C-alpha positions, 0 to 999 in steps of 0.5 A: 315428747323427750323434753315433755318427759324430762320435764315430767321427770323433773317435776316428779323428782321435785315433788318426791324431794320435798315430800321427803324433807319432813320425813326425818323430823321428830315429833315435837318434844322427842329426842329419839324415835324408835317407832319410825325406824326400820327394823335394822336401824332399830336394833343398832340404836337400841343396842347403842341405848343400852350399852351407852345409856348414860348418854341418853339420860333424861332424853325423850324416847318414843317406841313401838313393840309388844307389851311384856312384864316380868315379876322380879323376885328376891330369894324366891319372894315377889318383889315387884312387876317390871313392865316393858315394851319389847322392840324386835329387830328386822329378822324378828330374832332378837328382841330387847325389852325396854322398861317403862314406868307409867306417869300416871300411878293409877293407870292400868298397864296395857294387856300382855302381848298387845302392840303399844307405842310408849313414850317417856324419859330415858333414865338409868338405875341399877337393880341388884347392882346391874346397870338398867335403863327404863322410861320414866313419866311414860304415857302409852300413846293411842 
């Protein structure tokens, strides 16, 4: 009886190990997949991406969060609307919005507040002298 329990436990361990082998693999063409990370890991990774953003230049990033936008004004006059995916940490208290620009300029952005998964190319730029990061050529995944 003890021998059969050991064999079953061994088989279970092998099956578990084999099923976990592919879990760390990124989807084809994706360099950073924030959508599959836990809230704690996402917080650390996003912090690194916005503080060391030039290291991620042109990498393909996938993220999951809530659709948001902000109107940019200059001297009180509307300039443009920036769209972002807001990612929350594990505690839900700290969030970071990552701007994205859709690849199809004629496409409509998702409704505000909707949960989305978006993928695009990481890009550095400056807005009013401030270093900013965004996803270019982005697509909202189904």
